[in-house]
C-alpha angles and dihedrals in degrees: 000000000000116000116231117234116216113240127224114287099241091046091049094053093051092050092048092054092049092048092048091051092048091048092051090050091051091048091049088050090048089050091048090050090047090049090048091049091046090047089049092048091048090048090050091048090048091048090048091046090047090051091047090049090049089050091046092049090048089053088045091054090048091049090050090053091050092047090048091051089049090050092050090051088046089051092053091049090048091051089051090050091047091052090049092048089052091049090046091050092048092044090048090053091049089049092051091049090049091049090052088056091046090049091048090049091049092047090049091047091053092048092045093045093049092046089048089049090053090049093045092051089050090048091052091050091049090047089053091050093045091048089051092048092049092047089052090046090051089052092047096044091044090052089047091050091049089047090051093050090048088049088051089053092049091046089050086053087059088061089056092047092048089050087056089053086051091054091049089048088054088056090049089051090048091050089048090052091048090047089050090052090048088051088052089050089048091053088050090050091047092051090047091052091054113191090007093055100059091102090047090053092054091048092046092050093050091047090052091050091048090047090053090048091049091049092048091050090049091051091049088051090050090051090050091048091053090048090049091050090050090047091047092054089052091047092047091049091047093047093044089048090051091048092048090047090049090050090049088054088050088056091048089048089051091053089049089051090052091048090049089053089052091046089049091051093046089047088055086054089053088046092053089046092053089047091051090046090050090050091044092049090052089049092048088049090053091045090046088052089053090045089049091050089052091047091049088050089051091048092049092046089048091052091047089046089049091050092046091046090050090049090047091048091048090049090046091051090050091048092049089049090047091048089051088055089044089050091050090046090049091051089050089049090052091052090048091047090053092047090051090067092064101021119125092195099062096160094055093043093048090050091052089047092051091048090049089049091052091050090048091048090053090050091049089049089054091048090048089052088051089050090056090049088051091051090050093049092046090052089051090048091050091048089050091052089051091049090048091050091052091045090050091053091050091046092048091053091047090047092055090049090048092047091048091049093044093050090047090050092045092052091046090048091050090049092047090046091052089046092048093049092049090046090051091054091046092048091050090048090051093043088056088044092055091047089052089047090051089050090049093048089048089052090049090049090049088048090050090052091049090047090051090052090050091049089051087054087056088054091053090052090051089052089054088050088050092053091046090050089053088054090049089051088050090051089048091053091049091046089050090051091049089050088054090048089048090053090051092049090048092052090048091051092053112192091010093056100052095099092044091053089058090050091048091052091050091048090050090051091049089048091052091050091047089051091052090050091049089053090051091050090049090050090049091047091050090051090047091049092050091048091048091051090049094046092044091051091047093050094045089049088050089052091050091049090050090052088050091050089050089061089052091049090050090053088049089053090052090049091050092049090051091046088051090052092047090046089053090055090048089050092050088049096053091043089054089047091052092047089047092051092046086055091043090053090051089047093049091050089051090047091049090049089050091048089050089051089052090049091051091046090047090050091049089047092050091049093044091046089055089051089045090049091050091047091045092049090048088048091048090049090048090050088053091050090047090050090050091047090050092047089051089050090049092049091049090048088052090047089052091052092049090047090053 
């Protein structure tokens, strides 16, 4: 190794100073180069940061555009949902109004059905009473008709009895003729006896006069008998006619009874119809309550959806406004980022950039908060759509039940209306029938009174016969006395009175026979009078019974008129029910249409809410990306500041 030789001290000092100066210069140069390199590196970093900031701001601007597009799509979907919510609300109100009409129709149907049931029950009771009255009337009129026919038979018996009187009268006339002949023979015998026959002549003349009187009385009786027989025929005809007329009224009454049975049966059908209407109306009321509950749920859901939609729309507007500010801020950042590349005041520019990024971050945070609100509102909208769908299903089921009940009530009301109209016609027919029956029974009663009067005239004629018979009896007594006187005169005349004695005996025999015939006539007359009294009493009783039956028939007429009035009220009730159900069916169709509109709106809302959810999620994701981009820009701005 070479050994170093120490130089001279002055030389050494000079060299040291020169070396130190050179070293200092080198160091200064090195520092300058380092500073230049550092400046170059800083400039490169600034340039790189500026470029990264420019890239980040470009991405931010693109993200803002995407977020804005998502918000615009979201806004359209929200508008669609809002429109659907408004339609749902309007449809729900229409449904509630329709349900009110349905409820009113159901309530009216219940009231009308119950009122009709009360009237129908009253009608059935009246029909029962009317049927009982007519059955009693049938029995009474039938008994009266039978009594009339029996009276006709008894009156016809009077004709036979009067014929017997006529036969006896013929015998009396014959006896009178024979007596007259005997008187003539007595006169001949008196003339033959001469002076001894004067007494015979007087007796013969008296006997002849009495015979003529007896014959005249007998002929008077015969005339009366003929009149009696003629009157009997008239009475028999009248009584038989009254009996037949009464029997005809009985047949009419039987027909009315059959019609009342039919009316009662058809009334039961109306009763069952009213009961079914009452049950159907209650079912319709229950279904309407369910329908109303569903409609109220729809209305509530529609209101909530409208509120959520308004909230979503408000948040969307706020987000759109925020995005506009973010877009403006992003544009400003882009300008700042570009200016950084050439800026000489990096610190100031980076500070401004950092401040702008912070402001943008705050705006993005607000937009992000709005996005969360939108998401919440959309979830509420989706939930409301689901609730509406469930309520629609409930309402549809209730609507079907209401429609089925309304149609059943409508059909029952139509059937009951037809029955009531037919019953009204039948009631009117039977009311007229009862009135005609009353007129017929009155005619029969009047005929009975007339027949009784005619029979009483028969009684008067029999009294005349009785008087005439008394005259015949008186003549017979006188004739018998004359015959006795003739026998005395014949005995007094002796041989001259022998023929006259025979004549007197014959006259006395004829007088006895005439007396017997007179007794027979009196017996027959008494029998006839008794029969006449009995028949007259029976016929009068029949007339009284007929008059009594008329009162029953008049009560039946009043019952039928009341039944007709009640039936008119029942008819009005079922007509009102039918009209109400016609209206209810129209209302339920409107309600169903409104519910279908709600269903369509709910379906659209569900679909739109899905789109909104997707757009909101995309917007939220975009907000996160924007936030990340802004954070990156802020970090780069900080880096620039640190680099400065």
